[in-house]
C-alpha positions in Angstrom: 0.1 0.1 0.2 1.8 3.2 -1.0 0.3 6.5 -0.3 1.9 10.0 0.2 3.5 9.7 2.9 5.2 6.5 1.0 7.0 9.3 -1.0 8.6 11.0 2.0 11.3 7.7 1.8 11.0 6.9 5.8 10.5 10.8 6.7 8.0 10.1 8.9 6.7 10.9 12.4 5.7 7.8 14.7 4.0 6.8 17.7 6.8 7.3 20.7 4.8 5.9 24.2 5.8 8.1 27.1 6.2 5.1 29.6 8.7 3.9 27.2 12.4 2.8 28.4 15.0 2.0 26.1 17.5 -1.3 26.9 21.2 -0.4 26.3 21.9 -4.2 26.0 20.0 -5.4 23.6 21.3 -5.0 20.0 19.2 -3.9 16.7 17.7 -6.4 14.8 15.6 -5.8 11.4 13.3 -8.3 9.8 11.4 -7.9 6.7 7.7 -8.6 6.1 4.7 -7.3 3.8 3.3 -3.7 4.1 -0.1 -4.0 6.0 -1.5 -0.8 7.2 0.7 2.7 6.8 2.5 4.5 9.3 4.9 3.8 11.6 4.9 2.8 15.5 7.3 2.1 18.2 6.5 0.7 21.9 7.0 -2.0 24.3 5.7 -5.3 22.8 2.5 -7.4 23.6 2.6 -11.0 22.9 -0.9 -11.9 22.1 -1.4 -16.0 22.3 -3.9 -18.1 21.4 -4.7 -21.8 21.3 -3.1 -24.3 23.8 -0.8 -23.3 26.4 3.0 -25.2 26.4 2.8 -26.7 30.2 6.0 -27.6 31.5 7.0 -30.9 33.4 9.8 -31.3 35.9 10.1 -33.0 39.3 9.4 -30.9 42.7 10.9 -31.8 45.9 8.6 -32.3 49.2 9.7 -29.0 50.4 9.2 -27.2 47.3 5.4 -28.3 47.4 3.8 -25.4 49.9 5.9 -23.1 47.7 4.0 -24.3 44.6 0.7 -24.3 46.4 1.6 -20.5 46.9 2.3 -20.4 43.2 -1.4 -21.5 42.5 -2.9 -19.3 44.8 -1.2 -16.2 43.7 -2.0 -17.2 39.8 -6.0 -17.7 40.9 -5.9 -14.4 42.3 -4.6 -12.9 39.5 -7.1 -14.8 37.0 -9.6 -13.5 38.9 -9.0 -10.4 38.7 -8.5 -10.0 35.5 -11.9 -11.9 34.5 -13.6 -9.3 36.6 -12.2 -6.7 34.7 -13.2 -8.5 31.4 -16.6 -8.6 32.8 -16.6 -4.9 33.6 -15.3 -4.1 29.9 -17.8 -6.4 28.4 -21.0 -5.2 30.6 -20.0 -1.6 29.4 -19.6 -2.4 25.6 -21.8 -5.1 25.2 -24.2 -5.0 28.1 -25.1 -7.0 31.6 -26.4 -10.0 29.9 -23.1 -10.4 27.7 -21.2 -9.9 31.0 -23.0 -12.5 32.8 -21.3 -15.2 30.8 -17.9 -14.8 32.9 -19.8 -15.6 36.1 -19.4 -19.4 35.1 -15.6 -18.8 35.1 -15.6 -17.0 38.1 -17.5 -20.0 39.8 -14.6 -22.3 38.6 -12.2 -20.4 40.7 -14.4 -21.2 43.8 -14.7 -25.1 43.1 -12.8 -26.4 46.1 -13.3 -30.0 45.2 -11.7 -29.1 41.7 -8.4 -27.3 43.5 -8.6 -30.3 46.6 -7.7 -32.8 43.5 -4.8 -30.8 42.2 -3.2 -30.4 45.8 -3.7 -33.8 46.2 -1.9 -34.5 42.7 0.9 -32.6 43.5 1.5 -34.8 46.8 0.7 -37.3 45.2 3.2 -37.2 41.7 5.4 -34.5 42.8 5.3 -32.8 39.6 5.1 -29.1 39.2 2.0 -27.3 39.8 1.2 -26.5 36.2 1.6 -30.0 35.3 -1.2 -30.6 38.3 -3.4 -28.0 37.0 -3.2 -29.5 33.3 -3.5 -33.0 34.0 -6.6 -32.4 36.9 -8.7 -29.9 34.7 -8.2 -32.4 31.5 -9.8 -34.9 33.4 -12.7 -33.0 34.6 -13.0 -31.4 30.9 -12.9 -34.9 29.3 -16.1 -36.1 32.1 -17.7 -32.9 31.0 -17.6 -33.7 27.4 -19.3 -37.3 27.7 -22.2 -35.9 29.5 -25.4 -35.5 27.2 -26.9 -32.8 28.8 -25.8 -29.7 26.7 -25.8 -27.2 29.8 -23.1 -29.3 31.5 -20.9 -30.0 28.6 -21.1 -26.2 28.4 -19.4 -26.3 31.6 -16.8 -28.3 30.7 -15.9 -25.5 27.9 -16.1 -22.8 30.5 -13.4 -24.9 32.6 -11.2 -25.4 29.8 -11.1 -21.9 28.9 -10.5 -20.8 33.1 -8.1 -23.5 33.1 -6.0 -21.9 30.2 -5.8 -18.3 31.3 -5.0 -20.2 35.0 -2.2 -21.7 33.3 -0.7 -18.8 31.2 -0.5 -17.0 34.7 1.5 -19.6 36.4 4.1 -20.1 33.2 4.4 -16.4 33.2 2.5 -15.7 30.1 0.2 -12.9 29.3 -3.2 -14.0 28.7 -4.6 -13.7 24.9 -6.4 -10.6 25.1 -5.8 -7.1 25.6 -8.7 -6.0 27.6 -6.5 -5.9 30.7 -3.2 -4.0 29.4 -2.4 -1.1 31.5 -1.0 0.7 28.7 -0.9 0.5 24.7 1.6 -1.9 23.2 2.7 -3.3 19.8 0.8 -6.3 19.3 3.0 -9.1 18.1 1.4 -12.8 17.3 1.9 -15.6 15.1 -1.2 -14.5 12.9 -4.6 -13.1 14.0 -8.0 -14.7 13.3 -11.0 -12.6 12.7 -12.4 -14.0 16.1 -9.1 -12.8 17.4 -9.4 -9.3 15.8 -13.2 -8.9 17.2 -12.1 -9.3 20.6 -9.3 -6.9 21.0 -9.4 -3.4 22.8 -7.9 -1.4 19.8 -7.2 1.6 22.2 -4.6 -0.5 23.7 -2.9 -1.3 20.1 0.2 1.1 19.1 0.2 -1.4 16.1 0.4 -4.8 14.8 3.4 -7.4 13.5 2.6 -11.2 12.7 4.4 -13.8 11.6 2.3 -14.9 9.1 -0.6 -13.1 6.7 -0.7 -11.3 3.6 -2.0 -7.5 2.6 -5.8 -8.8 3.0 -5.8 -10.7 6.1 -7.7 -9.7 8.9 -5.0 -8.2 11.0 -4.5 -5.8 8.1 -8.1 -5.1 7.7 -8.7 -4.3 11.6 -5.5 -2.2 11.4 -6.4 0.1 8.7 -9.6 0.4 10.1 -8.3 1.4 13.4 -5.7 3.9 11.9 -2.6 2.0 13.0 0.5 0.4 11.7 0.4 -3.1 10.8 3.5 -5.6 9.2 2.6 -9.0 8.3 4.5 -12.2 7.1 7.4 -11.3 9.4 7.8 -15.4 9.4 10.6 -15.5 12.8 9.2 -12.4 14.7 8.2 -14.3 17.7 10.8 -16.6 17.8 13.6 -13.4 17.8 11.7 -11.3 20.7 12.0 -11.6 24.7 9.9 -10.1 26.9 10.7 -6.6 27.7 11.9 -5.9 24.0 10.6 -3.0 22.1 9.7 -2.9 18.6 9.6 -0.2 16.2 7.2 -1.3 12.9 7.3 0.5 9.6 4.0 -0.1 7.8 5.0 2.0 4.6 7.9 -0.6 3.6 7.3 -3.8 5.9 9.9 -3.7 8.5 9.9 -4.6 12.0 13.4 -3.3 13.8 13.6 -5.2 17.2 15.1 -3.1 20.2 15.8 0.1 17.8 18.7 2.0 18.3 19.0 6.0 18.3 20.5 6.4 15.4 17.5 4.6 14.0 14.7 6.5 15.8 16.3 9.7 15.3 15.8 8.5 11.4 12.3 7.9 11.8 11.3 11.1 13.8 13.3 13.7 12.2 11.2 15.2 9.9 7.5 14.6 12.0 6.2 18.1 10.9 6.5 17.4 7.8 3.9 14.6 8.3 1.6 16.8 10.6 1.7 19.4 7.6 0.2 16.4 4.8 -2.3 15.3 7.6 -3.7 18.8 8.0 -3.2 19.3 4.5 -5.8 16.2 3.8 -8.2 17.0 6.7 -8.8 20.8 5.3 -9.7 19.1 2.0 -12.5 16.6 3.5 -15.3 18.8 3.2 -14.3 20.2 -0.6 -16.5 17.8 -3.3 -15.4 14.4 -4.4 -14.3 15.1 -8.0 -11.8 15.0 -10.8 -10.2 18.3 -12.2 -13.0 18.4 -14.7 -15.7 17.7 -12.4 -16.3 13.8 -12.8 -18.2 12.9 -9.4 -16.5 10.2 -7.4 -18.4 8.2 -4.3 -16.1 7.3 -1.4 -17.8 5.2 1.2 -16.9 3.6 4.1 -16.3 -0.2 5.1 -17.5 -1.0 9.2 -17.9 -3.7 11.2 -18.4 -1.7 14.5 -20.5 1.6 15.6 -16.8 3.3 15.8 -15.9 2.5 12.3 -19.2 4.3 10.8 -18.8 7.2 13.1 -15.0 7.2 11.7 -16.1 6.9 8.2 -18.3 10.0 8.7 -16.0 12.3 10.1 -13.7 11.0 7.3 -16.3 12.6 5.2 -18.0 9.3 3.4 -20.7 9.6 1.2 -22.5 6.0 2.9 -21.5 3.3 4.6 -20.8 0.8 1.6 -20.1 -2.1 3.3 -21.6 -3.3 7.2 -19.6 -7.0 7.7 -22.4 -8.6 9.6 -20.1 -11.8 10.6 -18.4 -9.0 13.2 -21.5 -9.3 15.3 -21.5 -13.3 15.2 -17.1 -13.7 15.7 -17.6 -10.7 18.6 -20.2 -12.9 20.5 -18.8 -16.4 19.3 -22.3 -17.6 18.9 -25.4 -17.1 16.7 -27.0 -14.1 17.8 -30.7 -13.8 18.0 -32.9 -11.6 15.4 -33.5 -8.9 18.1 -30.2 -9.0 19.2 -29.1 -8.7 15.5 -31.8 -6.0 15.0 -30.4 -3.8 17.8 -26.6 -4.1 16.6 -28.0 -2.6 12.7 -30.1 -0.1 14.4 -27.0 1.6 16.3 -25.3 1.1 13.1 -27.9 2.8 11.4 -28.3 5.5 13.5 -24.6 6.2 13.5 -24.8 6.7 9.9 -26.7 9.9 10.6 -29.1 9.4 7.4 -26.4 8.3 5.0 -27.2 4.8 3.3 -25.9 1.6 5.1 -25.3 -1.6 2.8 -25.2 -4.5 4.9 -24.0 -7.4 3.7 -25.3 -11.0 5.1 -23.4 -13.2 6.7 -20.0 -14.3 5.1 -18.7 -17.2 7.7 -16.3 -19.6 6.4 -12.8 -19.4 4.7 -10.6 -17.8 7.5 -13.7 -16.4 9.4 -14.5 -19.4 11.6 -17.1 -19.6 14.6 -16.2 -22.0 17.1 -20.0 -22.7 18.6 -21.3 -23.6 15.3 -19.2 -26.9 15.6 -18.6 -27.2 11.6 -16.1 -29.9 10.5 -12.4 -28.8 9.2 -12.6 -28.4 5.4 -9.3 -29.3 3.5 -9.8 -25.6 1.3 -12.3 -23.7 3.3 -12.0 -20.7 0.9 -13.7 -22.8 -1.6 -15.8 -24.5 1.0 -18.8 -24.4 2.7 -19.1 -20.4 3.1 -20.8 -17.3 2.7 -24.1 -17.6 1.2 -23.5 -21.7 0.7 -23.9 -21.9 4.5 -26.8 -19.1 4.9 -29.1 -21.1 2.2 -28.0 -24.6 4.1 -29.2 -22.9 7.3 -32.3 -21.6 6.6 -33.6 -20.2 10.6 -30.3 -18.5 10.7 -30.7 -17.0 7.6 -34.2 -15.9 8.2 -33.3 -14.7 11.2 -30.8 -12.4 9.8 -32.9 -10.9 6.9 -35.8 -10.2 9.5 -33.4 -8.1 11.1 -32.3 -6.2 8.4 -35.5 -5.6 7.0 -37.0 -4.2 10.3 -34.0 -1.7 10.7 -34.7 -0.7 7.1 -37.8 0.9 8.4 -36.0 3.3 10.4 -33.1 4.3 8.0 -31.8 4.0 4.3 -30.6 0.3 4.4 -29.4 -1.5 1.2 -28.9 -5.8 1.7 -26.2 -7.7 -0.2 -25.4 -11.3 -0.9 -21.9 -12.3 -1.0 -19.7 -14.7 -2.8 -22.8 -15.7 -5.6 -21.4 -18.1 -8.2 -24.2 -18.6 -9.9 -27.6 -17.2 -10.8 -29.3 -19.9 -9.1 -27.9 -18.9 -5.7 -29.0 -15.5 -6.2 -32.7 -16.6 -6.8 -32.7 -18.8 -3.8 -31.5 -15.9 -2.0 -34.3 -13.6 -2.9 -36.7 -16.2 -2.2 -35.5 -16.1 1.4 -35.8 -12.4 1.4 -39.3 -12.5 0.0 -40.3 -15.1 2.9 -38.6 -13.2 5.5 -40.9 -10.0 4.1 -44.1 -12.5 4.2 -43.4 -13.2 7.7 -42.8 -9.9 8.9 -46.0 -8.4 6.8 -48.1 -11.0 8.9 -47.2 -9.7 12.3 -47.6 -6.0 10.8 -44.0 -5.4 11.4 -43.2 -2.3 9.2 -40.0 -2.6 6.6 -39.1 -0.7 3.4 -40.4 -3.1 1.1 -38.4 -1.5 -2.0 -35.2 -2.2 -0.3 -32.3 -2.0 -2.9 -30.6 -5.5 -3.5 -27.2 -5.9 -4.2 -24.3 -8.8 -4.7 -21.2 -9.1 -4.7 -18.9 -10.1 -7.8 -15.9 -12.1 -6.6 -16.1 -15.3 -8.1 -14.7 -15.9 -11.7 -17.7 -17.3 -13.1 -19.8 -14.2 -11.4 -17.7 -12.0 -13.6 -18.1 -14.2 -16.6 -22.1 -14.2 -16.0 -22.5 -10.6 -14.3 -24.7 -9.6 -17.5 -27.1 -12.5 -16.0 -26.6 -11.5 -12.3 -27.6 -7.8 -13.5 -31.2 -8.9 -14.2 -31.8 -9.7 -10.5 -30.1 -7.2 -8.6 -30.1 -3.5 -7.9 -26.7 -3.2 -8.0 -23.2 -4.7 -7.8 -20.3 -4.9 -5.1 -17.1 -6.3 -6.6 -15.2 -7.6 -3.9 -11.4 -7.5 -5.0 -9.7 -9.2 -2.1 -11.5 -12.6 -2.9 -11.8 -12.2 -6.8 -7.9 -11.4 -7.1 -7.0 -14.5 -4.9 -9.7 -16.6 -6.8 -8.8 -15.5 -10.4 -5.0 -16.2 -9.8 -5.8 -19.7 -7.7 -3.3 -18.1 -4.6 -4.7 -18.7 -1.4 -4.3 -15.0 0.3 -3.6 -16.0 3.8 -1.1 -18.9 2.6 2.3 -17.2 3.7 4.2 -19.7 1.3 2.8 -17.9 -1.7 1.8 -14.6 -0.4 4.2 -13.1 -3.0 1.9 -14.2 -5.9 -1.3 -12.5 -4.6 -0.9 -9.4 -7.2 -3.8 -7.1 -7.5 -1.9 -5.4 -10.4 -2.2 -9.0 -12.7 -3.6 -7.8 -15.9 -6.4 -11.0 -15.4 -7.4 -8.5 -12.6 -7.7 -5.4 -14.4 -9.4 -7.1 -17.8 -11.7 -8.5 -15.2 -12.7 -5.0 -13.8 -13.1 -3.5 -17.1 -15.7 -6.4 -18.2 -17.7 -5.8 -14.9 -18.0 -2.3 -15.7 -18.8 -2.5 -19.4 -21.6 -4.8 -18.2 -22.7 -2.6 -15.7 -22.9 0.5 -17.8 -24.9 -1.5 -20.5 -27.2 -3.1 -18.2 -27.4 0.7 -16.2 -27.0 -1.0 -12.8 -25.1 0.4 -10.1 -21.6 -0.9 -9.2 -19.0 -0.1 -6.5 -16.0 -1.7 -5.6 -14.3 -2.7 -2.0 -11.1 -4.5 -0.9 -7.5 -3.5 -0.9 -7.8 -1.9 -4.3 -10.3 0.3 -3.2 -8.0 1.9 -0.6 -5.2 2.1 -2.8 -4.8 5.9 -4.5 -2.6 4.3 -6.9 -5.5 2.4 -8.3 -8.0 5.0 -8.2 -7.2 6.7 -12.0 -7.1 3.1 -13.4 -10.5 2.4 -12.0 -12.2 5.6 -12.7 -11.1 5.2 -16.0 -12.7 1.5 -16.0 -15.6 2.7 -15.5 -15.8 3.4 -11.2 -18.5 5.7 -9.8 -18.1 5.1 -6.2 -15.7 2.8 -4.0 -15.8 1.6 -0.3 -12.7 1.7 1.5 -11.7 2.0 5.5 -12.7 5.3 6.6 -9.1 6.4 7.3 -8.1 6.1 3.9 -10.7 8.0 2.4 -9.0 11.6 2.9 -6.2 11.0 1.1 -8.2 9.1 -1.6 -10.2 12.3 -1.8 -7.4 14.5 -2.1 -5.7 12.7 -4.9 -8.9 12.1 -6.8 -8.8 16.3 -7.1 -5.6 16.4 -8.7 -6.0 14.7 -12.2 -8.6 15.0 -15.0 -11.1 12.3 -16.3 -9.5 12.4 -19.5 -6.2 11.3 -17.8 -7.8 8.8 -16.5 -8.7 7.2 -19.8 -5.6 7.6 -21.1 -4.0 6.0 -18.5 -6.6 2.8 -18.6 -5.7 2.5 -22.6 -2.4 2.4 -21.8 -2.6 -0.6 -18.7 -4.4 -2.6 -21.0 -2.0 -3.1 -23.5 0.4 -3.9 -20.5 1.2 -7.6 -20.2 3.0 -7.8 -16.7 1.9 -6.8 -13.2 5.2 -4.8 -12.7 4.3 -2.5 -15.7 1.0 -2.0 -14.4 2.3 -1.3 -11.3 5.2 1.3 -12.2 2.7 2.9 -14.5 0.6 3.5 -11.6 3.2 4.7 -9.2 4.5 7.0 -11.9 1.2 8.5 -12.2 0.9 9.0 -8.8 4.1 10.8 -7.5 3.9 13.0 -10.7 0.7 14.3 -9.1 1.6 14.6 -5.4 5.5 15.0 -5.8 5.5 18.7 -5.2 3.2 18.4 -1.9 6.2 16.7 -0.1 8.9 18.2 -1.5 
């Protein structure tokens, strides 16, 4: 991702946390990864852990056993404090009902029989207390798992969760999650799943750095939406870090520098004033018309998965909320929310949009967005598997709950509905039949809704590109999902670290596919917008306009620069650029042409 700031070539100001103290004993190490979210940040690391805890195993003498029990008591107290703090935060942000689920976790910590068994195991085996906790809690969990009663089985899940947290505190690891961080830090992890990102307190994150992932991973999407720098694909990062290390991440060039020396810090900080000037320049033009030099209008919409992101889009001058990702609600709660709960969430989104239109995309679970509570079987190729509209059509009750919730909120504001991952006309017709059924159910109950609600579909599969003329007869608008479209066109799993370099949005196949979609949309007189990584990259903007783009949807934080750049070239220049690029054969040629066009228009601003 390039930007005006990239043209400065490292001359950027970065976040320097006031409580940071640099160690003089540690040597600087530079790692190279993939640029994720633009910006530079510096601070102490926070290790984000997920999955099972590595439990140490070693013998304890009889004289040391009492000290082991004291360690256990201290870890239980620390765990209880963490759970209580998380409960307070959940109650404040989500509600008392959601917070009450942590009462079961607190009850586990009060279970005398459980801790009596752990103490007995300590004396009988002579093992360290971590091994005893792990062994006894696993025995309890296996017992609960065999019980037929669903409520009691769920208590086994509570026990498993709390035992992991307790073990992390015993072995000295920071528990997963950022809710109880005392100060903002650089989050480092092997990877971040959608459910991980949904649970993060984003106010506690200075930046993100991960071993794996690509330009469209969820860590990157979340970072851009939050306006924090990110670097992914750093491979050995977590192995090279130790507790107390500091990290500087450069989201422009994809660098992570462990324990940066003073010379490096000076290099990154010397022209902070310049960056601030550019930031103010972008903000000053937010209220100006979104159009080219010769008056060609451009619509800038905002992507969102929360009320905060909708508000951010409004602050940054968006025309609409072009994509609300409903799966964020499911992932945040790690369960299937009821119709009423979804309605309440959508109502807050529409209210926050302040009269601007909101496009609500139906559930897009699957691929890398897995919901643990639905207990689905593991898939060998989840991106091409049981996901998105395929899942919804096979689960009518879940789909109808969501459709009714969306329809109900359409009576309260401007709402559109959009179906993801459509691969054929049959799927689209079936989805519309469910929508009609939901309308009939609400009509029978006398519940108001917009009977003329606009219906759209995502164009993100090669088959949808090929038959977009047929799909146009069934919907009011298209939204081109470039992240999935690129990976399907090029047969590149976009979160596979081994082949991340092959994920190439500049590929001629991508450009030609976009040209075809825009051409058909114009012929069929159907609205079309575009979202994904390409939508947020200012380099692509003139090409997209030349191809026929009228609106795009990106993270709200990216809108000011997109709008700023769009006001510095003409529509005729876009047509010429498009004609030139359609003749090019290699991604590198296209990338260089877009980069040269961009720098030509903004270079005088950064000199």
